[in-house]
N, C-alpha and C positions, 0 to 999 in steps of 0.2 A: 499493525503501524499503532494502534489508540492506545493499547498499552505504554508501547517504546515512547511514546510523545509522555505521556500522564509523568511516566518517569523520570524522562526528561527534565520535564518541568519540577515534578520534587529537587529534583538530583539540584534543582538551582534555585531553591527555595520559593518557585514562583504557584501561588496558587491561584487552581484552575474555578473558572464559575460554569459550568455547562448549563445552559439556558435551554437550548433544546438539538434532541438527537434526529437525525432523518435517518432515514432506507437508504438512499442512495446519494451520492460524490453529488453527481449535476443537480439535485435539488439544493444540498448546502452550497454551492456554489451562488444559486440562483438565489437565497436566502441572504448571500451575500452581496451580492447587487443591489437586493432590495434596501442592503442598509442592516442586517440584522445582524451586525457582526463578524466574523473570521472563522475560517475553517480550515483543516488543514485535509490536503490531497495527495495520493502520488503526484512527482512527476508530468507520467502520463497524462495527466488531467488537462494538462496544459492546452494540450488540443482543442479542448471545448471554446470555444472564443467566444466569451464572455465581453464586452467589450467597458462592461462597468467594473472591471474588476482588478486587481493586480497581481499576479504569481508572483509570490517572492522566496526565493531559495532558502531552506532553513538551515542554518550556520550547523556545522557537524550532523550534516545527514545522515551519514556518514554509519551511525548509531540505527536510523532506522530501517526495522523489514520489513518488508510486505509478505503474507504467505505466498505462496507457490503452488498449485493443485492440477497434477497431473488429470488428467482426464480421459481414460481410453476405454474399448469394448474390452471386455474379456478372454471373452468366444473369440474373437476374428485372432486371424490364424493368419497374420499380414508379416512377412518377416521384419519388410522394414519397421513396421510398429512395433515388433516384438524386441528389435535392434535398439530403437529410442528409446522403448520403455528402460531395456536392460543399461543402456547409458545412461539416462535420470536415474537410477536408482545407485547407480555406482556413483555416479559425480553428489548425491544428496548424503550418500557415505562415508565420502572421502569428507564430504563439506563439515560435516558432524566430528571427524574425528582430528578435525583442524590441518588436513592436509591441502 
């Protein structure tokens, strides 16, 4: 998501001035609440109710993608887990092919 944002800014002639980076989104939101600038977070972070900040949708946000990871135990032999894993891999393959 960060790289997508930087590319989008550069494509529109916006020069970013990154002052600080933090490992957790909640920390970034708290820094914004304390007057420490702005941050970019996924829409799902809106549920973090920080009264001192305002969440704004980014125009053209469909260009931003956040990576997702499927986490399973490989040695588990559960038919439901195996079917779900197959479905996710098939969906990912179709997405890469543009279908």
